[in-house]
C-alpha positions in Angstrom: 89.8 126.1 -5.1 88.0 125.6 -8.4 86.6 129.0 -8.4 89.9 130.5 -7.4 91.8 128.7 -10.2 89.1 129.4 -12.8 88.2 133.0 -11.9 91.4 134.5 -10.6 94.1 132.4 -12.3 92.1 132.0 -15.5 92.6 128.3 -16.0 90.1 126.1 -17.9 88.1 123.3 -16.3 90.3 120.6 -17.5 93.4 122.3 -16.1 91.5 122.8 -12.6 90.5 119.2 -12.8 94.0 118.0 -13.3 95.3 120.2 -10.4 92.8 119.0 -8.1 93.3 115.2 -8.7 96.5 114.8 -6.7 94.7 116.0 -3.5 91.8 113.7 -4.1 94.2 110.8 -4.6 96.3 111.6 -1.5 92.9 111.8 0.6 92.1 108.3 -0.7 95.4 106.9 0.3 95.9 108.5 3.6 92.3 107.8 4.9 92.7 104.0 5.2 96.4 104.5 6.6 95.1 106.9 9.2 92.2 104.4 10.2 94.8 101.5 10.5 97.1 103.4 12.7 94.4 104.9 14.9 93.2 101.3 15.5 96.6 100.4 16.7 97.3 103.5 18.5 94.2 105.2 19.4 92.3 108.1 17.7 93.6 111.1 19.7 96.9 111.5 18.0 95.7 111.2 14.6 92.8 113.6 15.2 95.1 116.3 16.6 97.8 115.5 14.0 95.5 115.4 10.9 93.9 118.8 12.0 97.4 120.3 12.5 98.6 119.1 9.1 95.2 120.2 7.4 95.4 123.7 9.1 99.1 124.1 7.7 97.9 123.4 4.2 95.0 125.8 4.6 97.4 128.5 6.0 99.5 128.2 3.0 96.5 128.5 0.7 95.2 131.7 2.7 98.6 133.2 1.8 98.5 132.5 -1.8 97.9 135.3 -4.3 97.5 135.9 -8.1 101.3 135.3 -8.5 101.7 132.3 -6.3 103.2 129.4 -8.4 100.8 126.7 -9.3 103.1 124.0 -7.9 103.0 125.7 -4.5 99.2 125.7 -4.7 99.1 122.0 -5.6 101.6 121.2 -2.7 99.4 123.1 -0.3 96.3 121.2 -1.4 98.2 118.0 -1.1 99.2 119.0 2.6 95.7 119.9 3.5 94.0 116.7 2.0 96.7 114.5 3.8 95.7 116.1 6.9 92.1 115.7 6.3 92.6 112.0 5.2 94.5 111.3 8.6 91.7 113.1 10.5 88.7 111.5 8.8 89.1 108.0 9.4 89.6 108.1 13.1 86.6 110.3 13.3 84.4 107.8 11.5 85.5 105.1 13.8 84.9 107.3 16.9 81.4 108.2 15.6 80.6 104.3 15.1 81.6 103.7 18.7 79.0 106.2 20.1 
């Protein structure tokens, strides 16, 4: 995304950093939530659900072009990072059990 935002969209590095921060924060927030929920309800639904949500965000990003509104790009990055956050914690737990 940084290369797309800089090279194709012509944004400077400060603008790109500010656009990527919300997705990083959402990953930080959803990771522990996904971990706690997977402790209670098992890892399978959060693994599948997280991957589906992340795939939806990536699909939206794959359809973006030069004229795609920046707000839609940020929303798609948020969706992808929320899915990744939900997916990541149960996987770390599963790896620790093995």
